[in-house]
C-alpha positions in Angstrom: 112.9 72.1 89.8 108.9 71.7 90.2 107.2 74.5 88.8 104.9 76.7 91.4 102.0 76.6 89.5 100.3 75.2 86.5 101.8 75.5 83.0 98.8 75.6 81.1 97.8 78.6 82.6 98.8 81.9 80.6 100.2 84.6 82.6 100.2 88.3 81.8 102.5 91.5 82.1 101.8 94.6 84.2 100.2 96.5 81.6 97.5 93.9 81.2 97.3 93.3 84.8 96.8 97.7 85.3 93.7 96.8 83.3 92.2 94.4 84.6 92.7 96.2 88.4 92.2 99.3 87.5 94.8 100.5 88.3 98.0 102.7 87.0 100.9 100.4 86.0 103.4 102.9 88.1 101.2 101.7 91.0 101.2 97.8 90.0 105.7 98.7 89.6 105.1 100.4 93.2 102.9 96.6 95.0 105.9 94.7 93.0 108.4 96.2 95.1 107.5 96.1 97.7 106.7 93.0 97.2 103.1 93.3 98.5 101.5 90.7 94.9 103.0 88.2 93.7 104.5 87.6 91.0 107.3 86.3 89.0 110.8 86.9 87.0 110.8 85.1 83.7 114.2 86.2 82.5 113.4 89.7 83.6 110.2 90.3 82.3 107.4 90.9 85.4 104.5 87.9 85.6 102.1 87.5 87.5 99.6 84.2 87.4 95.6 85.2 87.4 94.8 82.5 89.8 97.5 83.3 91.9 96.9 87.4 92.2 92.0 86.4 92.2 93.8 84.5 95.3 96.2 87.5 96.8 92.5 89.0 95.8 90.2 87.7 97.9 93.2 87.6 100.9 92.8 91.4 100.5 89.4 92.1 100.7 87.9 94.4 103.7 84.7 95.5 103.5 80.8 92.9 103.2 82.2 90.0 103.3 86.2 90.5 103.8 87.4 90.9 107.3 
């Protein structure tokens, strides 16, 4: 079974991601439930790979420098 991300990279949880993005935990849970953000479920816990979040942010950029 192959792993879809670099196993040397540390995954982060919902509260860490919400602090990083300066948003609420509730908002992160909502975009996860709507499947609008990349995430992984590990033993029932939701985890995020920082490089995947960076790519997601770049792909969702609007305004100057974005689409």
